[in-house]
FILOPA-656040 format. One record per residue: residue number from 1; residue in three letters; x, y, z of N, C-alpha, C in turn. Coordinates in steps of 0.2 Angstrom, whole numbers, plus 5000, padded with zeros to 4 digits. Layout:
N
ATOM     i    aa    nc1    nc2    nc3   cac1   cac2   cac3    cc1    cc2    cc3
ATOM   NUM   ALA      X      Y      Z      X      Y      Z      X      Y      Z
...
//
This chain:
340
ATOM     i    aa    nc1    nc2    nc3   cac1   cac2   cac3    cc1    cc2    cc3
ATOM     1   MET   4944   5128   5015   4944   5120   5017   4937   5118   5019
ATOM     2   SER   4936   5110   5019   4930   5108   5020   4927   5109   5027
ATOM     3   ASN   4921   5110   5029   4920   5111   5036   4919   5103   5039
ATOM     4   ARG   4924   5103   5043   4925   5096   5047   4920   5095   5052
ATOM     5   SER   4918   5100   5055   4914   5100   5061   4906   5097   5059
ATOM     6   SER   4904   5097   5053   4898   5096   5051   4898   5088   5048
ATOM     7   ARG   4904   5085   5049   4904   5078   5046   4905   5073   5053
ATOM     8   SER   4900   5070   5054   4900   5065   5061   4898   5058   5058
ATOM     9   GLN   4898   5058   5052   4897   5051   5049   4903   5049   5046
ATOM    10   ILE   4904   5041   5046   4909   5038   5043   4906   5033   5039
ATOM    11   TYR   4909   5032   5032   4905   5027   5028   4911   5023   5026
ATOM    12   LEU   4912   5016   5027   4918   5011   5025   4915   5008   5019
ATOM    13   ARG   4919   5010   5014   4916   5006   5008   4920   5001   5006
ATOM    14   ARG   4917   4996   5002   4920   4990   5000   4926   4991   4994
ATOM    15   GLU   4930   4987   4995   4936   4988   4989   4933   4984   4983
ATOM    16   ILE   4935   4987   4977   4932   4984   4971   4938   4980   4967
ATOM    17   ILE   4944   4980   4970   4950   4978   4966   4951   4970   4969
ATOM    18   GLN   4952   4965   4963   4952   4959   4965   4958   4957   4971
ATOM    19   ASN   4956   4953   4976   4961   4951   4981   4963   4956   4985
ATOM    20   GLU   4958   4962   4986   4960   4966   4990   4956   4965   4997
ATOM    21   LEU   4959   4963   5001   4956   4960   5007   4957   4965   5014
ATOM    22   ARG   4961   4969   5013   4962   4974   5019   4957   4979   5020
ATOM    23   THR   4957   4983   5026   4952   4987   5027   4956   4993   5031
ATOM    24   PRO   4954   4999   5030   4957   5004   5035   4955   5005   5041
ATOM    25   ILE   4948   5002   5043   4945   5002   5049   4944   4995   5051
ATOM    26   VAL   4945   4993   5057   4943   4986   5059   4939   4986   5064
ATOM    27   PRO   4935   4981   5065   4929   4980   5070   4931   4983   5077
ATOM    28   ASN   4937   4981   5080   4939   4983   5086   4938   4991   5087
ATOM    29   ASP   4940   4994   5081   4942   5002   5082   4934   5005   5081
ATOM    30   ILE   4929   5001   5080   4922   5005   5078   4920   5007   5085
ATOM    31   VAL   4921   5003   5091   4919   5005   5097   4922   5013   5099
ATOM    32   LYS   4929   5014   5098   4932   5020   5098   4928   5025   5095
ATOM    33   LEU   4927   5024   5089   4923   5029   5084   4916   5031   5087
ATOM    34   THR   4913   5026   5089   4905   5028   5090   4906   5031   5097
ATOM    35   SER   4910   5029   5102   4910   5032   5108   4912   5039   5108
ATOM    36   SER   4915   5041   5103   4917   5048   5102   4912   5053   5098
ATOM    37   GLY   4907   5050   5096   4901   5053   5092   4900   5051   5086
ATOM    38   PHE   4905   5047   5082   4903   5046   5075   4898   5040   5075
ATOM    39   THR   4894   5041   5070   4890   5035   5068   4894   5032   5060
ATOM    40   VAL   4894   5025   5062   4898   5022   5057   4895   5017   5052
ATOM    41   TYR   4894   5018   5045   4891   5014   5041   4897   5010   5038
ATOM    42   VAL   4895   5003   5037   4900   4998   5033   4897   4995   5028
ATOM    43   GLN   4900   4998   5021   4896   4995   5015   4897   4986   5016
ATOM    44   ALA   4893   4982   5015   4893   4975   5015   4898   4973   5009
ATOM    45   SER   4903   4968   5011   4907   4965   5007   4909   4958   5008
ATOM    46   PRO   4909   4953   5004   4910   4947   5005   4918   4945   5005
ATOM    47   ASN   4922   4951   5003   4929   4949   5003   4934   4952   5008
ATOM    48   ARG   4931   4957   5012   4935   4959   5017   4937   4955   5023
ATOM    49   VAL   4943   4956   5025   4946   4951   5030   4942   4951   5036
ATOM    50   TYR   4938   4955   5038   4933   4955   5043   4926   4954   5040
ATOM    51   SER   4922   4949   5044   4914   4949   5041   4910   4956   5043
ATOM    52   ASP   4905   4956   5039   4899   4961   5041   4897   4959   5047
ATOM    53   ASN   4896   4954   5050   4893   4952   5056   4898   4955   5062
ATOM    54   GLU   4905   4954   5061   4909   4957   5066   4909   4964   5067
ATOM    55   TYR   4907   4968   5061   4906   4975   5061   4900   4977   5065
ATOM    56   GLU   4895   4973   5064   4889   4975   5066   4889   4974   5073
ATOM    57   ASN   4892   4968   5075   4893   4967   5084   4896   4972   5087
ATOM    58   ALA   4901   4975   5083   4905   4981   5086   4902   4988   5086
ATOM    59   GLY   4895   4988   5083   4892   4995   5084   4890   4997   5076
ATOM    60   ALA   4894   4996   5071   4893   4999   5064   4886   4997   5061
ATOM    61   LEU   4884   5001   5057   4878   4999   5054   4879   4996   5046
ATOM    62   ILE   4877   4991   5045   4878   4988   5038   4874   4991   5032
ATOM    63   THR   4877   4992   5027   4872   4995   5022   4875   4992   5015
ATOM    64   THR   4870   4992   5011   4872   4990   5004   4872   4995   4998
ATOM    65   ASP   4870   5001   5002   4870   5008   4998   4877   5009   4996
ATOM    66   GLU   4878   5013   4990   4884   5014   4988   4886   5021   4991
ATOM    67   TRP   4892   5023   4990   4895   5029   4993   4893   5035   4992
ATOM    68   PHE   4890   5036   4985   4887   5043   4983   4882   5044   4986
ATOM    69   ASN   4878   5039   4989   4872   5041   4993   4873   5044   5001
ATOM    70   PHE   4880   5044   5003   4881   5046   5009   4885   5053   5008
ATOM    71   LYS   4882   5058   5007   4885   5064   5004   4888   5068   5011
ATOM    72   ASP   4885   5067   5016   4887   5070   5023   4891   5066   5027
ATOM    73   SER   4895   5061   5024   4899   5057   5027   4907   5057   5026
ATOM    74   LEU   4911   5055   5030   4918   5054   5028   4918   5047   5025
ATOM    75   LEU   4920   5048   5019   4920   5042   5014   4926   5038   5014
ATOM    76   VAL   4927   5032   5017   4934   5029   5019   4935   5022   5014
ATOM    77   GLY   4941   5022   5011   4943   5018   5008   4950   5015   5008
ATOM    78   LEU   4953   5010   5003   4960   5010   5003   4962   5012   4995
ATOM    79   LYS   4959   5007   4991   4961   5009   4984   4956   5012   4979
ATOM    80   GLU   4957   5011   4973   4954   5015   4968   4946   5016   4970
ATOM    81   LEU   4944   5022   4968   4936   5024   4969   4933   5023   4962
ATOM    82   ASN   4927   5020   4962   4924   5019   4956   4919   5024   4955
ATOM    83   ARG   4915   5026   4950   4910   5030   4948   4912   5037   4950
ATOM    84   LEU   4918   5040   4948   4919   5047   4949   4915   5052   4946
ATOM    85   ASP   4911   5049   4942   4905   5054   4938   4899   5056   4944
ATOM    86   LYS   4900   5052   4949   4895   5054   4955   4898   5058   4960
ATOM    87   LEU   4904   5060   4960   4906   5065   4965   4903   5072   4964
ATOM    88   ASP   4900   5074   4971   4896   5080   4972   4897   5082   4978
ATOM    89   ASN   4902   5087   4979   4904   5089   4986   4904   5084   4992
ATOM    90   HIS   4907   5078   4989   4909   5072   4994   4916   5073   4997
ATOM    91   ILE   4917   5070   5003   4924   5070   5005   4926   5062   5005
ATOM    92   HIS   4931   5062   5002   4934   5054   5002   4941   5054   5004
ATOM    93   ILE   4943   5048   5007   4949   5047   5010   4951   5040   5007
ATOM    94   TYR   4956   5040   5004   4959   5033   5001   4966   5034   4998
ATOM    95   PHE   4970   5030   4996   4976   5030   4992   4974   5031   4984
ATOM    96   SER   4974   5037   4983   4972   5040   4976   4977   5038   4970
ATOM    97   HIS   4984   5038   4973   4989   5038   4968   4989   5044   4962
ATOM    98   SER   4987   5049   4965   4986   5055   4959   4990   5061   4961
ATOM    99   PHE   4994   5061   4966   4997   5067   4968   5004   5067   4965
ATOM   100   LYS   5006   5062   4962   5014   5062   4960   5014   5061   4952
ATOM   101   GLY   5008   5063   4948   5008   5062   4942   5008   5055   4939
ATOM   102   GLN   5005   5051   4943   5004   5044   4939   4999   5044   4934
ATOM   103   ASN   4998   5038   4931   4994   5036   4926   4987   5038   4928
ATOM   104   GLY   4982   5042   4926   4976   5043   4927   4975   5048   4932
ATOM   105   ALA   4980   5051   4934   4979   5056   4940   4975   5062   4938
ATOM   106   ALA   4976   5065   4931   4973   5070   4929   4965   5069   4930
ATOM   107   GLN   4963   5064   4928   4955   5062   4928   4953   5063   4935
ATOM   108   ILE   4956   5060   4939   4954   5059   4946   4954   5067   4949
ATOM   109   LEU   4960   5070   4949   4960   5077   4951   4954   5082   4948
ATOM   110   ASP   4954   5081   4941   4948   5084   4938   4942   5083   4940
ATOM   111   SER   4940   5077   4942   4933   5075   4945   4932   5078   4951
ATOM   112   PHE   4938   5078   4956   4936   5081   4962   4936   5089   4961
ATOM   113   LYS   4939   5092   4957   4940   5099   4957   4932   5101   4954
ATOM   114   ASN   4930   5099   4949   4923   5100   4946   4918   5098   4950
ATOM   115   SER   4918   5094   4954   4913   5093   4958   4913   5096   4965
ATOM   116   LYS   4919   5100   4966   4919   5103   4973   4919   5098   4978
ATOM   117   SER   4923   5093   4977   4924   5087   4982   4930   5087   4985
ATOM   118   THR   4932   5084   4990   4939   5084   4994   4941   5078   4994
ATOM   119   LEU   4948   5077   4994   4951   5071   4993   4957   5071   4998
ATOM   120   TYR   4957   5066   5003   4962   5066   5008   4966   5060   5006
ATOM   121   ASP   4971   5060   5004   4975   5054   5003   4979   5051   5009
ATOM   122   HIS   4978   5045   5010   4982   5041   5016   4988   5043   5015
ATOM   123   GLU   4992   5043   5011   4999   5044   5010   5001   5051   5011
ATOM   124   PHE   4997   5056   5012   4999   5063   5014   4997   5065   5021
ATOM   125   PHE   4995   5060   5025   4993   5061   5032   5000   5061   5036
ATOM   126   VAL   5003   5067   5037   5010   5067   5039   5011   5071   5046
ATOM   127   ASP   5016   5071   5050   5017   5074   5056   5021   5081   5054
ATOM   128   GLY   5022   5084   5059   5026   5091   5058   5033   5090   5054
ATOM   129   ARG   5035   5084   5054   5042   5082   5052   5041   5079   5044
ATOM   130   ASN   5035   5079   5042   5034   5077   5036   5035   5070   5035
ATOM   131   GLN   5033   5065   5042   5034   5059   5042   5027   5056   5041
ATOM   132   ARG   5027   5051   5038   5020   5048   5036   5017   5044   5043
ATOM   133   LEU   5010   5045   5044   5007   5043   5050   5003   5036   5048
ATOM   134   THR   5001   5034   5043   4997   5029   5041   5000   5026   5035
ATOM   135   ALA   5003   5019   5035   5006   5016   5029   5006   5008   5030
ATOM   136   PHE   5006   5005   5025   5007   4998   5025   5013   4995   5023
ATOM   137   GLY   5019   5000   5023   5025   4998   5020   5028   4992   5024
ATOM   138   HIS   5028   4992   5031   5032   4987   5034   5029   4979   5032
ATOM   139   HIS   5022   4979   5031   5020   4973   5030   5021   4971   5022
ATOM   140   ALA   5022   4976   5018   5024   4975   5011   5030   4972   5011
ATOM   141   GLY   5035   4974   5016   5042   4971   5016   5041   4965   5018
ATOM   142   ILE   5037   4963   5023   5037   4956   5026   5034   4952   5021
ATOM   143   THR   5028   4953   5018   5026   4948   5013   5031   4948   5007
ATOM   144   GLY   5034   4954   5005   5038   4953   4999   5044   4950   5000
ATOM   145   ALA   5046   4950   5007   5052   4945   5008   5051   4938   5007
ATOM   146   ALA   5045   4936   5010   5042   4929   5010   5041   4927   5002
ATOM   147   VAL   5038   4930   4999   5037   4929   4992   5043   4928   4987
ATOM   148   GLY   5048   4932   4989   5054   4932   4984   5058   4926   4986
ATOM   149   LEU   5058   4925   4993   5061   4917   4995   5057   4911   4992
ATOM   150   LEU   5052   4912   4993   5047   4906   4991   5048   4905   4983
ATOM   151   TYR   5048   4911   4979   5048   4910   4972   5056   4908   4969
ATOM   152   HIS   5060   4912   4972   5068   4910   4970   5069   4903   4971
ATOM   153   ASN   5067   4900   4977   5069   4894   4979   5065   4888   4976
ATOM   154   TYR   5057   4889   4976   5053   4884   4974   5048   4886   4968
ATOM   155   ALA   5049   4892   4965   5045   4894   4960   5038   4894   4962
ATOM   156   LYS   5037   4896   4969   5031   4898   4971   5026   4902   4968
ATOM   157   THR   5020   4899   4965   5015   4903   4962   5008   4902   4966
ATOM   158   ASP   5002   4905   4963   4996   4904   4966   4996   4905   4973
ATOM   159   LEU   4997   4911   4975   4999   4914   4982   4992   4914   4985
ATOM   160   THR   4991   4913   4991   4985   4914   4996   4988   4916   5002
ATOM   161   PRO   4983   4921   5004   4983   4925   5010   4986   4920   5017
ATOM   162   TRP   4991   4924   5020   4992   4920   5027   4988   4924   5032
ATOM   163   THR   4985   4919   5036   4980   4921   5042   4984   4925   5047
ATOM   164   THR   4990   4922   5049   4995   4926   5054   5002   4925   5052
ATOM   165   ILE   5005   4930   5055   5012   4931   5055   5016   4924   5056
ATOM   166   GLU   5013   4920   5061   5016   4913   5062   5015   4908   5056
ATOM   167   SER   5009   4909   5053   5008   4904   5047   5012   4907   5041
ATOM   168   LEU   5014   4913   5041   5019   4915   5035   5026   4911   5038
ATOM   169   TYR   5029   4911   5043   5035   4909   5045   5034   4901   5044
ATOM   170   LEU   5029   4898   5045   5028   4891   5045   5030   4888   5037
ATOM   171   ASP   5027   4893   5033   5028   4892   5025   5035   4892   5023
ATOM   172   LEU   5039   4897   5028   5046   4897   5027   5051   4893   5030
ATOM   173   LYS   5048   4888   5033   5052   4884   5037   5058   4879   5034
ATOM   174   HIS   5057   4879   5028   5062   4875   5024   5065   4880   5019
ATOM   175   VAL   5065   4886   5021   5068   4891   5016   5076   4892   5019
ATOM   176   THR   5077   4891   5026   5083   4894   5028   5089   4891   5025
ATOM   177   MET   5089   4884   5025   5095   4881   5023   5097   4883   5016
ATOM   178   VAL   5092   4883   5012   5093   4884   5005   5095   4891   5004
ATOM   179   SER   5092   4895   5008   5095   4903   5007   5101   4905   5010
ATOM   180   LEU   5104   4901   5014   5110   4903   5017   5116   4905   5012
ATOM   181   SER   5115   4901   5007   5120   4902   5002   5119   4907   4996
ATOM   182   LEU   5114   4911   4997   5111   4915   4993   5114   4922   4994
ATOM   183   SER   5115   4926   4989   5118   4933   4990   5112   4937   4989
ATOM   184   ILE   5110   4942   4994   5104   4945   4995   5105   4952   4996
ATOM   185   ALA   5102   4957   4992   5103   4964   4993   5095   4967   4994
ATOM   186   ILE   5096   4971   4999   5091   4977   5000   5092   4984   4999
ATOM   187   ILE   5088   4987   4995   5089   4993   4993   5084   4998   4995
ATOM   188   GLY   5086   5002   4999   5081   5007   5003   5082   5005   5012
ATOM   189   ASP   5079   5011   5015   5080   5010   5023   5074   5012   5026
ATOM   190   GLY   5068   5013   5023   5062   5015   5026   5058   5008   5029
ATOM   191   ARG   5051   5009   5030   5047   5004   5032   5047   4998   5029
ATOM   192   CYS   5047   4998   5023   5048   4993   5019   5054   4989   5020
ATOM   193   ALA   5059   4992   5019   5066   4989   5021   5066   4985   5027
ATOM   194   GLN   5063   4989   5032   5064   4987   5038   5059   4980   5039
ATOM   195   GLY   5054   4980   5035   5049   4974   5035   5053   4967   5032
ATOM   196   VAL   5057   4969   5026   5061   4964   5023   5066   4961   5028
ATOM   197   LYS   5070   4966   5031   5075   4964   5036   5073   4959   5042
ATOM   198   SER   5067   4961   5044   5064   4958   5050   5063   4950   5048
ATOM   199   VAL   5061   4950   5042   5060   4942   5039   5067   4938   5039
ATOM   200   LEU   5072   4941   5036   5078   4939   5034   5082   4938   5041
ATOM   201   ASP   5081   4942   5046   5084   4942   5052   5082   4937   5056
ATOM   202   LYS   5075   4936   5056   5072   4930   5060   5074   4923   5058
ATOM   203   LEU   5075   4924   5050   5078   4916   5047   5085   4916   5048
ATOM   204   GLU   5089   4922   5050   5096   4922   5050   5099   4921   5044
ATOM   205   ILE   5096   4924   5039   5099   4924   5031   5102   4931   5031
ATOM   206   PRO   5109   4931   5029   5111   4937   5027   5111   4941   5022
ATOM   207   TYR   5112   4947   5021   5110   4952   5017   5114   4958   5016
ATOM   208   ALA   5115   4962   5011   5119   4968   5010   5113   4974   5009
ATOM   209   GLN   5115   4979   5012   5111   4985   5013   5113   4990   5007
ATOM   210   PHE   5109   4992   5002   5110   4997   4998   5105   5004   5000
ATOM   211   ASN   5107   5009   4997   5102   5015   4997   5104   5018   4989
ATOM   212   LYS   5099   5024   4989   5099   5026   4982   5106   5029   4980
ATOM   213   GLY   5111   5031   4985   5117   5033   4983   5122   5028   4982
ATOM   214   SER   5121   5022   4983   5126   5016   4982   5128   5015   4975
ATOM   215   ASN   5133   5011   4975   5136   5009   4968   5132   5004   4966
ATOM   216   MET   5127   5005   4962   5121   5000   4959   5125   4995   4954
ATOM   217   LYS   5130   4997   4952   5134   4991   4947   5134   4985   4950
ATOM   218   THR   5135   4985   4956   5137   4979   4960   5131   4974   4961
ATOM   219   LEU   5125   4977   4960   5119   4972   4960   5119   4966   4956
ATOM   220   LEU   5122   4966   4950   5122   4960   4946   5125   4954   4949
ATOM   221   SER   5129   4955   4955   5132   4950   4958   5127   4946   4963
ATOM   222   TYR   5121   4948   4964   5117   4945   4969   5111   4941   4965
ATOM   223   ASP   5109   4936   4970   5104   4932   4967   5096   4933   4969
ATOM   224   ILE   5095   4937   4975   5088   4941   4975   5090   4949   4977
ATOM   225   ILE   5086   4953   4974   5086   4960   4975   5079   4963   4977
ATOM   226   TYR   5079   4965   4983   5073   4968   4986   5073   4976   4985
ATOM   227   ASN   5068   4978   4980   5070   4987   4980   5064   4989   4984
ATOM   228   CYS   5065   4993   4988   5061   4996   4993   5061   5004   4993
ATOM   229   ILE   5064   5006   4989   5065   5013   4989   5058   5017   4989
ATOM   230   LEU   5059   5024   4991   5053   5029   4990   5056   5033   4983
ATOM   231   LEU   5053   5032   4978   5055   5035   4972   5053   5042   4972
ATOM   232   ASP   5058   5047   4972   5056   5054   4971   5057   5057   4964
ATOM   233   PRO   5053   5062   4962   5054   5064   4955   5061   5066   4953
ATOM   234   GLN   5066   5067   4958   5071   5070   4955   5076   5065   4954
ATOM   235   TYR   5075   5058   4956   5079   5052   4955   5079   5050   4948
ATOM   236   ASN   5085   5051   4946   5086   5047   4938   5090   5042   4936
ATOM   237   GLU   5092   5038   4941   5097   5033   4940   5093   5027   4936
ATOM   238   THR   5097   5023   4933   5094   5017   4930   5098   5012   4932
ATOM   239   TRP   5096   5007   4935   5098   5001   4938   5100   4996   4932
ATOM   240   PHE   5094   4994   4929   5093   4989   4924   5089   4991   4918
ATOM   241   ASP   5092   4990   4913   5087   4991   4907   5088   4986   4901
ATOM   242   GLU   5086   4986   4896   5087   4982   4890   5094   4981   4889
ATOM   243   SER   5099   4986   4890   5105   4985   4889   5110   4981   4894
ATOM   244   THR   5106   4980   4900   5109   4976   4905   5111   4969   4903
ATOM   245   GLN   5118   4967   4904   5120   4960   4903   5119   4956   4909
ATOM   246   PHE   5114   4951   4909   5113   4946   4914   5117   4940   4913
ATOM   247   THR   5119   4938   4917   5123   4931   4916   5121   4925   4921
ATOM   248   LYS   5117   4927   4927   5116   4922   4931   5109   4923   4933
ATOM   249   LYS   5106   4918   4937   5098   4918   4939   5098   4924   4944
ATOM   250   LEU   5093   4928   4944   5091   4934   4947   5084   4935   4949
ATOM   251   THR   5082   4935   4954   5075   4937   4956   5075   4944   4959
ATOM   252   ILE   5072   4948   4955   5071   4956   4957   5064   4956   4960
ATOM   253   VAL   5063   4957   4967   5056   4958   4970   5056   4967   4971
ATOM   254   ASP   5052   4970   4966   5052   4976   4966   5045   4978   4970
ATOM   255   ILE   5046   4979   4976   5042   4980   4981   5038   4988   4981
ATOM   256   SER   5043   4992   4978   5041   4999   4977   5036   4998   4971
ATOM   257   CYS   5036   4994   4965   5033   4994   4960   5030   5000   4957
ATOM   258   ASP   5036   5004   4955   5034   5011   4951   5035   5010   4944
ATOM   259   TYR   5032   5004   4941   5033   5003   4934   5030   5009   4930
ATOM   260   SER   5024   5012   4933   5021   5017   4928   5024   5024   4929
ATOM   261   LYS   5029   5025   4932   5033   5030   4933   5039   5030   4928
ATOM   262   SER   5041   5037   4925   5045   5037   4919   5052   5036   4922
ATOM   263   ASN   5054   5037   4928   5060   5037   4931   5062   5031   4935
ATOM   264   ASN   5057   5025   4934   5058   5020   4938   5065   5017   4936
ATOM   265   PRO   5069   5015   4941   5076   5013   4940   5077   5006   4937
ATOM   266   ILE   5070   5002   4937   5070   4995   4935   5066   4995   4927
ATOM   267   LYS   5070   4996   4922   5066   4997   4916   5065   4991   4912
ATOM   268   LEU   5063   4985   4916   5063   4979   4912   5055   4976   4912
ATOM   269   TYR   5050   4980   4914   5043   4978   4914   5039   4984   4915
ATOM   270   ASN   5033   4983   4912   5028   4989   4912   5021   4987   4915
ATOM   271   LYS   5021   4982   4919   5014   4980   4922   5015   4975   4928
ATOM   272   ALA   5010   4977   4933   5011   4973   4939   5011   4965   4938
ATOM   273   THR   5013   4962   4943   5011   4954   4943   5006   4952   4947
ATOM   274   THR   5004   4946   4948   4997   4945   4952   4998   4939   4956
ATOM   275   TRP   4994   4938   4961   4995   4932   4965   4996   4926   4963
ATOM   276   SER   4992   4925   4956   4992   4919   4953   4998   4917   4949
ATOM   277   THR   5001   4923   4947   5007   4923   4943   5012   4929   4946
ATOM   278   PRO   5015   4927   4950   5019   4933   4955   5025   4936   4951
ATOM   279   ALA   5028   4932   4946   5033   4934   4943   5033   4934   4936
ATOM   280   ILE   5036   4938   4932   5036   4938   4924   5044   4936   4923
ATOM   281   ARG   5045   4932   4918   5052   4932   4916   5054   4937   4910
ATOM   282   TYR   5060   4940   4912   5062   4945   4908   5065   4942   4903
ATOM   283   ASN   5070   4938   4904   5074   4933   4900   5076   4927   4903
ATOM   284   GLU   5080   4923   4900   5081   4916   4904   5084   4917   4911
ATOM   285   TYR   5087   4923   4913   5090   4923   4919   5086   4927   4924
ATOM   286   VAL   5083   4932   4922   5079   4936   4927   5071   4935   4928
ATOM   287   SER   5069   4935   4933   5061   4935   4935   5060   4942   4939
ATOM   288   ILE   5055   4944   4938   5053   4950   4941   5046   4950   4945
ATOM   289   ILE   5047   4951   4952   5040   4951   4955   5038   4958   4957
ATOM   290   ALA   5032   4960   4956   5030   4967   4957   5023   4966   4958
ATOM   291   ILE   5021   4965   4964   5013   4964   4966   5012   4970   4970
ATOM   292   GLU   5006   4973   4967   5005   4980   4970   5001   4980   4977
ATOM   293   ASN   4998   4974   4979   4994   4974   4985   4998   4968   4990
ATOM   294   LEU   5004   4969   4990   5008   4963   4994   5004   4963   5001
ATOM   295   PRO   5003   4968   5004   5001   4969   5011   4995   4963   5012
ATOM   296   SER   4990   4963   5007   4985   4960   5007   4985   4953   5008
ATOM   297   LEU   4992   4950   5007   4993   4943   5008   4994   4941   5016
ATOM   298   LEU   4994   4947   5020   4994   4946   5028   4989   4952   5029
ATOM   299   PRO   4982   4950   5028   4977   4955   5028   4975   4957   5035
ATOM   300   LYS   4974   4952   5039   4972   4954   5046   4977   4957   5050
ATOM   301   GLU   4983   4956   5050   4988   4960   5053   4990   4966   5051
ATOM   302   CYS   4991   4967   5045   4992   4974   5043   4986   4978   5043
ATOM   303   SER   4980   4975   5042   4973   4980   5044   4973   4982   5051
ATOM   304   ASP   4975   4977   5055   4973   4979   5063   4979   4985   5064
ATOM   305   CYS   4985   4985   5061   4990   4990   5063   4988   4996   5060
ATOM   306   PHE   4986   4996   5054   4985   5002   5050   4978   5006   5053
ATOM   307   SER   4973   5002   5055   4967   5005   5058   4968   5008   5065
ATOM   308   SER   4973   5005   5069   4975   5009   5075   4977   5015   5074
ATOM   309   LYS   4981   5016   5069   4984   5023   5068   4979   5028   5065
ATOM   310   PHE   4976   5025   5060   4971   5029   5057   4965   5031   5061
ATOM   311   THR   4963   5027   5065   4957   5029   5070   4959   5034   5075
ATOM   312   ASP   4966   5035   5076   4968   5040   5080   4967   5048   5077
ATOM   313   LEU   4968   5046   5070   4968   5052   5065   4960   5054   5065
ATOM   314   LEU   4956   5049   5065   4949   5050   5064   4946   5054   5071
ATOM   315   LEU   4948   5052   5076   4947   5055   5082   4949   5062   5083
ATOM   316   ASP   4954   5064   5078   4956   5071   5079   4953   5075   5074
ATOM   317   TYR   4949   5072   5070   4946   5076   5064   4944   5082   5065
ATOM   318   LYS   4939   5083   5070   4935   5089   5071   4939   5095   5074
ATOM   319   ASP   4944   5093   5078   4948   5099   5081   4955   5100   5078
ATOM   320   ASP   4958   5093   5075   4964   5093   5071   4970   5099   5075
ATOM   321   SER   4970   5096   5081   4974   5100   5086   4982   5099   5083
ATOM   322   LYS   4984   5094   5079   4990   5093   5077   4991   5096   5070
ATOM   323   GLY   4986   5098   5067   4987   5101   5060   4988   5095   5055
ATOM   324   VAL   4987   5089   5056   4988   5083   5051   4982   5084   5046
ATOM   325   TRP   4976   5086   5048   4970   5086   5042   4972   5091   5037
ATOM   326   GLN   4974   5098   5041   4976   5103   5036   4981   5102   5032
ATOM   327   ARG   4986   5099   5034   4992   5098   5029   4990   5093   5024
ATOM   328   ALA   4986   5088   5025   4983   5083   5021   4979   5087   5015
ATOM   329   TYR   4975   5091   5018   4970   5095   5013   4975   5100   5009
ATOM   330   ASN   4980   5103   5012   4984   5107   5009   4988   5104   5002
ATOM   331   HIS   4990   5097   5004   4993   5094   4998   4988   5092   4992
ATOM   332   PHE   4982   5090   4995   4977   5090   4989   4975   5097   4985
ATOM   333   SER   4974   5102   4989   4973   5109   4987   4978   5110   4982
ATOM   334   ASN   4984   5109   4984   4991   5111   4979   4990   5107   4972
ATOM   335   GLN   4988   5101   4973   4987   5097   4966   4982   5101   4962
ATOM   336   LEU   4977   5104   4965   4972   5107   4960   4974   5112   4956
ATOM   337   HIS   4979   5115   4958   4983   5120   4953   4984   5118   4948
ATOM   338   PHE   4986   5111   4947   4989   5108   4941   4983   5104   4937
ATOM   339   ALA   4977   5104   4940   4971   5100   4937   4969   5105   4931
ATOM   340   PRO   4966   5102   4926   4963   5107   4920   4958   5111   4923
//
């Protein structure tokens, strides 16, 4: 395992994906990290929800250098990593989407293996009961609920981020009366589903609760369906495919967004949708919303929440008294057995 005690620098890299405004570490948490002995470098970014000046004022060092020049640092990000060819005994922390056989996973794992680098995936920071400690699922549910209501009722496109949760609800102020007559289904019961429910409950819009063991044949009777399941490799049910007979208007909000997995239960589309075009039309009845970075539509609130939990993990990095880092490393190490 990597020698954690030798890494006392943190490098927060900028995100390279369009419309990715979130950050795993916010300025308010920089003080906690520097007070505990970390030196924190922040790569300058024009898109991050918090400005470079806010990080600098909190005690971070702003840099324009790329991540591969910080070999003795914990390299922290959220989404995909560029320049895999520059890996060389680096330690990265990000959502790699490479531990479950996703598209491109083999290349990522092969690059880390051959360069003797280490990958801690945010998704696999878990406690002793295998419960995730850092996640954006709740905010994905909140924003997914809002986008689904706005699109189904008003064909809302060209999405822009909400600055606060209050501004999100302000946008939904006209939705309640229109939506009370809608039939809405939520599939799943985790953080994402709880986020959807929190919006519908606040607006007093009724809904039906489904899980992976429910009778999915009744889904065709609903107007809006929110898919919030955590798709595991063993699940092999198909809810909708080209043989499904649709006879009424239906908006499917696929918050889980598992289009790249062969066992995706919604076999009606094969690519993500975007902020500018949040839905694709499958046919005259069905629209599908499948936005991969929904939480970034509420960037400040979701970043604050994520950073608070992630900072606690970073503060435990050197002694790992709860075994969280060891478990995350074990997940990575196990994947290397399947890499070429």
